[in-house]
N, CA, C and O atoms as a GROMACS GRO file, in nm:
protein
  500
    1MET      N    1   0.084  -0.118   0.000
    1MET     CA    2   0.000   0.000   0.000
    1MET      C    3   0.088   0.124   0.000
    1MET      O    4   0.182   0.134   0.079
    2SER      N    5   0.058   0.216  -0.088
    2SER     CA    6   0.139   0.338  -0.094
    2SER      C    7   0.091   0.440   0.009
    2SER      O    8  -0.024   0.437   0.053
    3ILE      N    9   0.181   0.527   0.045
    3ILE     CA   10   0.149   0.636   0.136
    3ILE      C   11   0.145   0.762   0.051
    3ILE      O   12   0.247   0.806  -0.001
    4THR      N   13   0.026   0.819   0.038
    4THR     CA   14   0.007   0.934  -0.050
    4THR      C   15  -0.062   1.048   0.023
    4THR      O   16  -0.160   1.030   0.094
    5TYR      N   17  -0.006   1.166   0.003
    5TYR     CA   18  -0.064   1.289   0.055
    5TYR      C   19  -0.111   1.370  -0.065
    5TYR      O   20  -0.056   1.360  -0.175
    6HIS      N   21  -0.215   1.452  -0.043
    6HIS     CA   22  -0.270   1.533  -0.152
    6HIS      C   23  -0.283   1.678  -0.109
    6HIS      O   24  -0.324   1.708   0.004
    7LEU      N   25  -0.248   1.766  -0.199
    7LEU     CA   26  -0.273   1.909  -0.184
    7LEU      C   27  -0.381   1.941  -0.286
    7LEU      O   28  -0.354   1.945  -0.406
    8LYS      N   29  -0.503   1.964  -0.237
    8LYS     CA   30  -0.617   1.986  -0.325
    8LYS      C   31  -0.658   2.133  -0.319
    8LYS      O   32  -0.678   2.189  -0.211
    9PHE      N   33  -0.670   2.192  -0.436
    9PHE     CA   34  -0.713   2.331  -0.445
    9PHE      C   35  -0.861   2.337  -0.478
    9PHE      O   36  -0.915   2.244  -0.538
   10ARG      N   37  -0.926   2.445  -0.438
   10ARG     CA   38  -1.069   2.460  -0.467
   10ARG      C   39  -1.095   2.489  -0.614
   10ARG      O   40  -1.201   2.456  -0.667
   11ASN      N   41  -0.998   2.550  -0.680
   11ASN     CA   42  -1.016   2.593  -0.819
   11ASN      C   43  -0.925   2.516  -0.913
   11ASN      O   44  -0.827   2.454  -0.871
   12LYS      N   45  -0.959   2.523  -1.040
   12LYS     CA   46  -0.871   2.468  -1.143
   12LYS      C   47  -0.763   2.572  -1.169
   12LYS      O   48  -0.794   2.688  -1.197
   13LEU      N   49  -0.638   2.532  -1.159
   13LEU     CA   50  -0.526   2.624  -1.169
   13LEU      C   51  -0.439   2.593  -1.290
   13LEU      O   52  -0.440   2.482  -1.343
   14GLU      N   53  -0.366   2.693  -1.332
   14GLU     CA   54  -0.265   2.676  -1.436
   14GLU      C   55  -0.135   2.634  -1.369
   14GLU      O   56  -0.102   2.683  -1.261
   15GLN      N   57  -0.062   2.544  -1.431
   15GLN     CA   58   0.068   2.505  -1.376
   15GLN      C   59   0.168   2.617  -1.404
   15GLN      O   60   0.197   2.646  -1.520
   16LYS      N   61   0.218   2.678  -1.301
   16LYS     CA   62   0.311   2.789  -1.315
   16LYS      C   63   0.454   2.737  -1.330
   16LYS      O   64   0.487   2.630  -1.279
   17PRO      N   65   0.538   2.814  -1.400
   17PRO     CA   66   0.679   2.774  -1.412
   17PRO      C   67   0.747   2.760  -1.276
   17PRO      O   68   0.836   2.677  -1.259
   18GLU      N   69   0.704   2.841  -1.179
   18GLU     CA   70   0.762   2.833  -1.044
   18GLU      C   71   0.736   2.697  -0.981
   18GLU      O   72   0.820   2.645  -0.907
   19LEU      N   73   0.619   2.639  -1.009
   19LEU     CA   74   0.588   2.507  -0.956
   19LEU      C   75   0.676   2.401  -1.021
   19LEU      O   76   0.729   2.313  -0.953
   20ILE      N   77   0.692   2.409  -1.151
   20ILE     CA   78   0.777   2.313  -1.222
   20ILE      C   79   0.919   2.319  -1.168
   20ILE      O   80   0.983   2.216  -1.148
   21GLN      N   81   0.968   2.440  -1.147
   21GLN     CA   82   1.104   2.458  -1.093
   21GLN      C   83   1.114   2.400  -0.952
   21GLN      O   84   1.213   2.334  -0.918
   22LEU      N   85   1.012   2.425  -0.869
   22LEU     CA   86   1.011   2.373  -0.732
   22LEU      C   87   1.011   2.220  -0.730
   22LEU      O   88   1.085   2.160  -0.653
   23ILE      N   89   0.930   2.159  -0.814
   23ILE     CA   90   0.926   2.013  -0.823
   23ILE      C   91   1.062   1.959  -0.864
   23ILE      O   92   1.110   1.859  -0.810
   24HIS      N   93   1.125   2.026  -0.959
   24HIS     CA   94   1.258   1.984  -1.004
   24HIS      C   95   1.361   1.998  -0.891
   24HIS      O   96   1.445   1.910  -0.872
   25GLU      N   97   1.355   2.108  -0.817
   25GLU     CA   98   1.449   2.131  -0.706
   25GLU      C   99   1.435   2.026  -0.597
   25GLU      O  100   1.534   1.986  -0.535
   26TYR      N  101   1.313   1.981  -0.574
   26TYR     CA  102   1.287   1.886  -0.466
   26TYR      C  103   1.283   1.741  -0.513
   26TYR      O  104   1.240   1.653  -0.438
   27LYS      N  105   1.326   1.715  -0.634
   27LYS     CA  106   1.327   1.578  -0.685
   27LYS      C  107   1.424   1.496  -0.602
   27LYS      O  108   1.541   1.533  -0.586
   28ASN      N  109   1.376   1.384  -0.549
   28ASN     CA  110   1.459   1.299  -0.463
   28ASN      C  111   1.409   1.155  -0.468
   28ASN      O  112   1.313   1.125  -0.538
   29THR      N  113   1.474   1.068  -0.394
   29THR     CA  114   1.437   0.926  -0.396
   29THR      C  115   1.341   0.887  -0.284
   29THR      O  116   1.301   0.771  -0.273
   30VAL      N  117   1.304   0.983  -0.201
   30VAL     CA  118   1.214   0.954  -0.088
   30VAL      C  119   1.071   0.992  -0.119
   30VAL      O  120   0.978   0.920  -0.085
   31LEU      N  121   1.053   1.106  -0.183
   31LEU     CA  122   0.920   1.162  -0.206
   31LEU      C  123   0.901   1.193  -0.355
   31LEU      O  124   0.982   1.265  -0.414
   32LEU      N  125   0.797   1.139  -0.415
   32LEU     CA  126   0.765   1.166  -0.555
   32LEU      C  127   0.655   1.271  -0.558
   32LEU      O  128   0.548   1.252  -0.500
   33ILE      N  129   0.681   1.382  -0.626
   33ILE     CA  130   0.585   1.492  -0.634
   33ILE      C  131   0.528   1.494  -0.776
   33ILE      O  132   0.603   1.499  -0.874
   34SER      N  133   0.396   1.492  -0.786
   34SER     CA  134   0.333   1.496  -0.918
   34SER      C  135   0.330   1.640  -0.969
   34SER      O  136   0.350   1.735  -0.893
   35ASN      N  137   0.305   1.654  -1.098
   35ASN     CA  138   0.274   1.785  -1.152
   35ASN      C  139   0.133   1.821  -1.107
   35ASN      O  140   0.060   1.736  -1.057
   36LEU      N  141   0.097   1.944  -1.125
   36LEU     CA  142  -0.040   1.988  -1.098
   36LEU      C  143  -0.131   1.920  -1.200
   36LEU      O  144  -0.104   1.924  -1.320
   37TYR      N  145  -0.238   1.858  -1.153
   37TYR     CA  146  -0.332   1.798  -1.246
   37TYR      C  147  -0.474   1.834  -1.204
   37TYR      O  148  -0.500   1.865  -1.088
   38SER      N  149  -0.564   1.830  -1.301
   38SER     CA  150  -0.702   1.871  -1.276
   38SER      C  151  -0.793   1.751  -1.267
   38SER      O  152  -0.771   1.648  -1.331
   39THR      N  153  -0.895   1.767  -1.186
   39THR     CA  154  -0.996   1.663  -1.171
   39THR      C  155  -1.132   1.722  -1.205
   39THR      O  156  -1.165   1.833  -1.163
   40GLU      N  157  -1.209   1.647  -1.279
   40GLU     CA  158  -1.341   1.694  -1.317
   40GLU      C  159  -1.441   1.675  -1.202
   40GLU      O  160  -1.532   1.755  -1.184
   41TYR      N  161  -1.422   1.568  -1.126
   41TYR     CA  162  -1.515   1.536  -1.018
   41TYR      C  163  -1.439   1.519  -0.887
   41TYR      O  164  -1.439   1.410  -0.828
   42GLY      N  165  -1.375   1.624  -0.840
   42GLY     CA  166  -1.299   1.617  -0.716
   42GLY      C  167  -1.388   1.621  -0.593
   42GLY      O  168  -1.504   1.663  -0.599
   43TYR      N  169  -1.331   1.578  -0.480
   43TYR     CA  170  -1.407   1.571  -0.356
   43TYR      C  171  -1.310   1.568  -0.238
   43TYR      O  172  -1.202   1.511  -0.249
   44GLU      N  173  -1.348   1.630  -0.128
   44GLU     CA  174  -1.271   1.618  -0.004
   44GLU      C  175  -1.367   1.573   0.105
   44GLU      O  176  -1.463   1.642   0.138
   45GLY      N  177  -1.339   1.456   0.162
   45GLY     CA  178  -1.425   1.401   0.266
   45GLY      C  179  -1.348   1.358   0.388
   45GLY      O  180  -1.400   1.283   0.471
   46GLY      N  181  -1.224   1.404   0.400
   46GLY     CA  182  -1.141   1.365   0.514
   46GLY      C  183  -1.186   1.428   0.644
   46GLY      O  184  -1.269   1.518   0.647
   47LYS      N  185  -1.130   1.378   0.752
   47LYS     CA  186  -1.164   1.426   0.886
   47LYS      C  187  -1.077   1.546   0.922
   47LYS      O  188  -0.954   1.541   0.909
   48PHE      N  189  -1.140   1.652   0.967
   48PHE     CA  190  -1.070   1.772   1.015
   48PHE      C  191  -1.129   1.806   1.151
   48PHE      O  192  -1.249   1.828   1.165
   49GLN      N  193  -1.042   1.810   1.252
   49GLN     CA  194  -1.084   1.825   1.391
   49GLN      C  195  -1.177   1.708   1.424
   49GLN      O  196  -1.135   1.592   1.413
   50ASP      N  197  -1.299   1.734   1.464
   50ASP     CA  198  -1.389   1.627   1.505
   50ASP      C  199  -1.500   1.597   1.405
   50ASP      O  200  -1.597   1.529   1.438
   51GLU      N  201  -1.486   1.648   1.284
   51GLU     CA  202  -1.592   1.623   1.187
   51GLU      C  203  -1.536   1.589   1.050
   51GLU      O  204  -1.423   1.624   1.015
   52TYR      N  205  -1.617   1.519   0.973
   52TYR     CA  206  -1.579   1.484   0.837
   52TYR      C  207  -1.625   1.594   0.742
   52TYR      O  208  -1.737   1.643   0.752
   53LEU      N  209  -1.538   1.631   0.651
   53LEU     CA  210  -1.570   1.732   0.552
   53LEU      C  211  -1.654   1.670   0.442
   53LEU      O  212  -1.649   1.549   0.418
   54ASP      N  213  -1.730   1.752   0.375
   54ASP     CA  214  -1.811   1.710   0.261
   54ASP      C  215  -1.805   1.823   0.159
   54ASP      O  216  -1.899   1.902   0.147
   55VAL      N  217  -1.694   1.829   0.085
   55VAL     CA  218  -1.668   1.942  -0.004
   55VAL      C  219  -1.652   1.893  -0.147
   55VAL      O  220  -1.564   1.811  -0.176
   56ASP      N  221  -1.737   1.942  -0.236
   56ASP     CA  222  -1.722   1.912  -0.378
   56ASP      C  223  -1.610   1.999  -0.434
   56ASP      O  224  -1.607   2.120  -0.412
   57LEU      N  225  -1.519   1.937  -0.505
   57LEU     CA  226  -1.409   2.009  -0.568
   57LEU      C  227  -1.412   1.986  -0.719
   57LEU      O  228  -1.310   1.957  -0.781
   58ASP      N  229  -1.532   1.998  -0.776
   58ASP     CA  230  -1.546   1.980  -0.920
   58ASP      C  231  -1.461   2.082  -0.995
   58ASP      O  232  -1.452   2.198  -0.955
   59ASN      N  233  -1.398   2.037  -1.102
   59ASN     CA  234  -1.312   2.122  -1.184
   59ASN      C  235  -1.207   2.193  -1.100
   59ASN      O  236  -1.194   2.315  -1.104
   60SER      N  237  -1.133   2.115  -1.025
   60SER     CA  238  -1.028   2.170  -0.939
   60SER      C  239  -0.895   2.105  -0.974
   60SER      O  240  -0.888   2.017  -1.060
   61SER      N  241  -0.790   2.150  -0.907
   61SER     CA  242  -0.656   2.096  -0.932
   61SER      C  243  -0.597   2.041  -0.804
   61SER      O  244  -0.638   2.078  -0.694
   62GLN      N  245  -0.501   1.951  -0.820
   62GLN     CA  246  -0.433   1.896  -0.704
   62GLN      C  247  -0.293   1.849  -0.739
   62GLN      O  248  -0.257   1.835  -0.856
   63ILE      N  249  -0.215   1.825  -0.634
   63ILE     CA  250  -0.080   1.773  -0.646
   63ILE      C  251  -0.070   1.656  -0.549
   63ILE      O  252  -0.118   1.665  -0.436
   64SER      N  253  -0.009   1.546  -0.593
   64SER     CA  254   0.008   1.429  -0.507
   64SER      C  255   0.153   1.415  -0.465
   64SER      O  256   0.245   1.451  -0.538
   65PHE      N  257   0.172   1.361  -0.344
   65PHE     CA  258   0.304   1.338  -0.288
   65PHE      C  259   0.308   1.193  -0.241
   65PHE      O  260   0.239   1.157  -0.146
   66ASP      N  261   0.388   1.110  -0.306
   66ASP     CA  262   0.398   0.968  -0.272
   66ASP      C  263   0.528   0.940  -0.200
   66ASP      O  264   0.636   0.978  -0.246
   67LEU      N  265   0.517   0.874  -0.086
   67LEU     CA  266   0.635   0.833  -0.012
   67LEU      C  267   0.690   0.707  -0.079
   67LEU      O  268   0.623   0.604  -0.081
   68LEU      N  269   0.811   0.716  -0.132
   68LEU     CA  270   0.870   0.604  -0.206
   68LEU      C  271   0.946   0.509  -0.117
   68LEU      O  272   0.953   0.389  -0.145
   69GLN      N  273   1.004   0.560  -0.010
   69GLN     CA  274   1.083   0.477   0.082
   69GLN      C  275   1.015   0.476   0.218
   69GLN      O  276   1.032   0.568   0.298
   70LYS      N  277   0.939   0.373   0.243
   70LYS     CA  278   0.864   0.365   0.368
   70LYS      C  279   0.954   0.351   0.490
   70LYS      O  280   0.912   0.378   0.602
   71ASP      N  281   1.078   0.310   0.469
   71ASP     CA  282   1.171   0.296   0.581
   71ASP      C  283   1.257   0.421   0.601
   71ASP      O  284   1.349   0.421   0.683
   72ALA      N  285   1.227   0.527   0.528
   72ALA     CA  286   1.302   0.653   0.543
   72ALA      C  287   1.274   0.714   0.680
   72ALA      O  288   1.170   0.690   0.741
   73ASP      N  289   1.368   0.793   0.728
   73ASP     CA  290   1.354   0.860   0.857
   73ASP      C  291   1.229   0.948   0.856
   73ASP      O  292   1.222   1.044   0.779
   74PRO      N  293   1.130   0.919   0.942
   74PRO     CA  294   1.004   0.992   0.941
   74PRO      C  295   1.020   1.142   0.965
   74PRO      O  296   0.952   1.223   0.902
   75GLN      N  297   1.108   1.180   1.055
   75GLN     CA  298   1.125   1.323   1.083
   75GLN      C  299   1.177   1.396   0.960
   75GLN      O  300   1.137   1.509   0.933
   76SER      N  301   1.266   1.333   0.887
   76SER     CA  302   1.325   1.397   0.768
   76SER      C  303   1.223   1.416   0.657
   76SER      O  304   1.209   1.526   0.603
   77TRP      N  305   1.150   1.309   0.622
   77TRP     CA  306   1.058   1.324   0.510
   77TRP      C  307   0.936   1.407   0.547
   77TRP      O  308   0.880   1.474   0.461
   78LYS      N  309   0.895   1.405   0.672
   78LYS     CA  310   0.782   1.489   0.714
   78LYS      C  311   0.821   1.637   0.709
   78LYS      O  312   0.741   1.722   0.669
   79LYS      N  313   0.943   1.667   0.750
   79LYS     CA  314   0.993   1.804   0.744
   79LYS      C  315   1.002   1.849   0.598
   79LYS      O  316   0.964   1.961   0.564
   80LEU      N  317   1.052   1.762   0.512
   80LEU     CA  318   1.063   1.791   0.369
   80LEU      C  319   0.925   1.815   0.308
   80LEU      O  320   0.906   1.910   0.233
   81LEU      N  321   0.830   1.728   0.340
   81LEU     CA  322   0.694   1.741   0.287
   81LEU      C  323   0.631   1.873   0.332
   81LEU      O  324   0.571   1.943   0.251
   82GLU      N  325   0.645   1.905   0.458
   82GLU     CA  326   0.588   2.030   0.510
   82GLU      C  327   0.651   2.152   0.442
   82GLU      O  328   0.582   2.248   0.409
   83GLU      N  329   0.781   2.147   0.420
   83GLU     CA  330   0.852   2.256   0.354
   83GLU      C  331   0.801   2.275   0.211
   83GLU      O  332   0.776   2.388   0.168
   84ILE      N  333   0.784   2.166   0.139
   84ILE     CA  334   0.736   2.174   0.000
   84ILE      C  335   0.593   2.228  -0.004
   84ILE      O  336   0.562   2.316  -0.084
   85ILE      N  337   0.507   2.176   0.082
   85ILE     CA  338   0.367   2.220   0.086
   85ILE      C  339   0.360   2.370   0.108
   85ILE      O  340   0.286   2.440   0.038
   86HIS      N  341   0.435   2.420   0.204
   86HIS     CA  342   0.427   2.562   0.236
   86HIS      C  343   0.491   2.650   0.129
   86HIS      O  344   0.450   2.765   0.112
   87LYS      N  345   0.589   2.600   0.058
   87LYS     CA  346   0.644   2.677  -0.055
   87LYS      C  347   0.540   2.685  -0.167
   87LYS      O  348   0.524   2.790  -0.230
   88ILE      N  349   0.471   2.576  -0.192
   88ILE     CA  350   0.368   2.577  -0.296
   88ILE      C  351   0.253   2.669  -0.256
   88ILE      O  352   0.210   2.752  -0.336
   89THR      N  353   0.204   2.656  -0.134
   89THR     CA  354   0.086   2.733  -0.093
   89THR      C  355   0.117   2.879  -0.061
   89THR      O  356   0.029   2.964  -0.075
   90ASN      N  357   0.238   2.909  -0.018
   90ASN     CA  358   0.271   3.047   0.018
   90ASN      C  359   0.341   3.124  -0.093
   90ASN      O  360   0.321   3.244  -0.108
   91ASP      N  361   0.423   3.055  -0.172
   91ASP     CA  362   0.502   3.125  -0.274
   91ASP      C  363   0.444   3.111  -0.415
   91ASP      O  364   0.443   3.208  -0.491
   92VAL      N  365   0.398   2.993  -0.451
   92VAL     CA  366   0.351   2.969  -0.588
   92VAL      C  367   0.203   3.003  -0.604
   92VAL      O  368   0.165   3.070  -0.700
   93TYR      N  369   0.120   2.958  -0.511
   93TYR     CA  370  -0.025   2.983  -0.517
   93TYR      C  371  -0.073   3.045  -0.385
   93TYR      O  372  -0.151   2.984  -0.313
   94PRO      N  373  -0.026   3.167  -0.354
   94PRO     CA  374  -0.056   3.227  -0.222
   94PRO      C  375  -0.201   3.269  -0.202
   94PRO      O  376  -0.244   3.288  -0.088
   95ASP      N  377  -0.277   3.283  -0.308
   95ASP     CA  378  -0.415   3.331  -0.294
   95ASP      C  379  -0.519   3.222  -0.311
   95ASP      O  380  -0.639   3.250  -0.311
   96GLU      N  381  -0.475   3.099  -0.325
   96GLU     CA  382  -0.568   2.989  -0.351
   96GLU      C  383  -0.604   2.913  -0.224
   96GLU      O  384  -0.517   2.883  -0.142
   97ASP      N  385  -0.732   2.884  -0.208
   97ASP     CA  386  -0.777   2.801  -0.096
   97ASP      C  387  -0.741   2.655  -0.125
   97ASP      O  388  -0.740   2.613  -0.241
   98TYR      N  389  -0.710   2.579  -0.019
   98TYR     CA  390  -0.664   2.442  -0.039
   98TYR      C  391  -0.698   2.353   0.080
   98TYR      O  392  -0.736   2.400   0.188
   99PHE      N  393  -0.682   2.223   0.058
   99PHE     CA  394  -0.692   2.120   0.160
   99PHE      C  395  -0.566   2.034   0.147
   99PHE      O  396  -0.534   1.990   0.037
  100PHE      N  397  -0.496   2.011   0.256
  100PHE     CA  398  -0.380   1.923   0.253
  100PHE      C  399  -0.410   1.805   0.344
  100PHE      O  400  -0.433   1.822   0.463
  101GLY      N  401  -0.409   1.684   0.286
  101GLY     CA  402  -0.447   1.568   0.365
  101GLY      C  403  -0.380   1.440   0.324
  101GLY      O  404  -0.303   1.434   0.228
  102PHE      N  405  -0.411   1.336   0.400
  102PHE     CA  406  -0.354   1.203   0.384
  102PHE      C  407  -0.457   1.108   0.325
  102PHE      O  408  -0.554   1.074   0.393
  103GLN      N  409  -0.438   1.065   0.202
  103GLN     CA  410  -0.518   0.962   0.135
  103GLN      C  411  -0.668   0.981   0.150
  103GLN      O  412  -0.742   0.882   0.146
  104GLY      N  413  -0.714   1.102   0.165
  104GLY     CA  414  -0.857   1.128   0.177
  104GLY      C  415  -0.915   1.097   0.313
  104GLY      O  416  -1.035   1.110   0.333
  105ASP      N  417  -0.830   1.056   0.408
  105ASP     CA  418  -0.877   1.018   0.541
  105ASP      C  419  -0.868   1.133   0.642
  105ASP      O  420  -0.963   1.158   0.716
  106ILE      N  421  -0.756   1.201   0.644
  106ILE     CA  422  -0.732   1.306   0.742
  106ILE      C  423  -0.688   1.432   0.669
  106ILE      O  424  -0.602   1.426   0.581
  107VAL      N  425  -0.745   1.545   0.705
  107VAL     CA  426  -0.703   1.674   0.650
  107VAL      C  427  -0.622   1.744   0.758
  107VAL      O  428  -0.671   1.770   0.868
  108TYR      N  429  -0.497   1.775   0.725
  108TYR     CA  430  -0.407   1.838   0.822
  108TYR      C  431  -0.416   1.989   0.822
  108TYR      O  432  -0.398   2.053   0.926
  109GLU      N  433  -0.444   2.046   0.706
  109GLU     CA  434  -0.442   2.191   0.696
  109GLU      C  435  -0.540   2.236   0.588
  109GLU      O  436  -0.554   2.171   0.484
  110ILE      N  437  -0.607   2.347   0.616
  110ILE     CA  438  -0.704   2.404   0.523
  110ILE      C  439  -0.677   2.554   0.512
  110ILE      O  440  -0.643   2.618   0.612
  111ARG      N  441  -0.692   2.608   0.392
  111ARG     CA  442  -0.697   2.754   0.378
  111ARG      C  443  -0.828   2.786   0.310
  111ARG      O  444  -0.853   2.745   0.197
  112GLU      N  445  -0.911   2.862   0.381
  112GLU     CA  446  -1.040   2.907   0.329
  112GLU      C  447  -1.047   3.057   0.344
  112GLU      O  448  -1.024   3.111   0.452
  113ASN      N  449  -1.080   3.124   0.234
  113ASN     CA  450  -1.089   3.271   0.235
  113ASN      C  451  -0.963   3.334   0.292
  113ASN      O  452  -0.969   3.435   0.362
  114GLY      N  453  -0.849   3.275   0.260
  114GLY     CA  454  -0.721   3.330   0.303
  114GLY      C  455  -0.679   3.296   0.444
  114GLY      O  456  -0.570   3.334   0.487
  115ILE      N  457  -0.763   3.226   0.519
  115ILE     CA  458  -0.733   3.192   0.658
  115ILE      C  459  -0.689   3.045   0.667
  115ILE      O  460  -0.761   2.955   0.623
  116VAL      N  461  -0.570   3.023   0.724
  116VAL     CA  462  -0.516   2.888   0.738
  116VAL      C  463  -0.559   2.829   0.872
  116VAL      O  464  -0.545   2.893   0.976
  117LYS      N  465  -0.612   2.707   0.866
  117LYS     CA  466  -0.651   2.634   0.987
  117LYS      C  467  -0.575   2.502   0.988
  117LYS      O  468  -0.567   2.434   0.886
  118LYS      N  469  -0.520   2.468   1.102
  118LYS     CA  470  -0.446   2.342   1.116
  118LYS      C  471  -0.522   2.247   1.207
  118LYS      O  472  -0.580   2.288   1.308
  119ASN      N  473  -0.523   2.121   1.169
  119ASN     CA  474  -0.585   2.017   1.250
  119ASN      C  475  -0.502   1.996   1.375
  119ASN      O  476  -0.379   2.005   1.370
  120ARG      N  477  -0.565   1.970   1.485
  120ARG     CA  478  -0.492   1.955   1.612
  120ARG      C  479  -0.434   1.814   1.631
  120ARG      O  480  -0.366   1.789   1.730
  121ILE      N  481  -0.460   1.724   1.538
  121ILE     CA  482  -0.404   1.588   1.551
  121ILE      C  483  -0.257   1.588   1.514
  121ILE      O  484  -0.205   1.684   1.458
  122ASP      N  485  -0.191   1.479   1.547
  122ASP     CA  486  -0.048   1.465   1.519
  122ASP      C  487  -0.020   1.485   1.370
  122ASP      O  488  -0.100   1.447   1.284
  123LYS      N  489   0.094   1.544   1.344
  123LYS     CA  490   0.136   1.577   1.208
  123LYS      C  491   0.166   1.454   1.124
  123LYS      O  492   0.241   1.366   1.165
  124PHE      N  493   0.107   1.449   1.007
  124PHE     CA  494   0.142   1.353   0.902
  124PHE      C  495   0.164   1.211   0.951
  124PHE      O  496   0.278   1.168   0.968
  125ILE      N  497   0.060   1.141   0.971
  125ILE     CA  498   0.066   1.002   1.016
  125ILE      C  499   0.176   0.926   0.946
  125ILE      O  500   0.196   0.807   0.972
   0.00000   0.00000   0.00000
């Protein structure tokens, strides 16, 4: 079973050159980062705080992050993943609302109307 995290945006976005450069800079053997791709019938139903979300993300974009080495040092790859997520959300797409979660089960961070909310559960299972 693969370990996959998703950064889902509310809107359909254009892939910016800055994102392509960032993906290239962070290319490694531990974490595989997808290009930005669009979904016609997107959805977010993961758990955030004490409730499950029910958000339609039709015609939206997302980026996937696959852990390639399950035996890699957890602190290292979690720090790397968090760094990449925040560069994408703060530097490349700073005005876009998003959901960052684990395999559709848990949502760790949300930005809605420019306000970032973090789940109080442990970081990145």
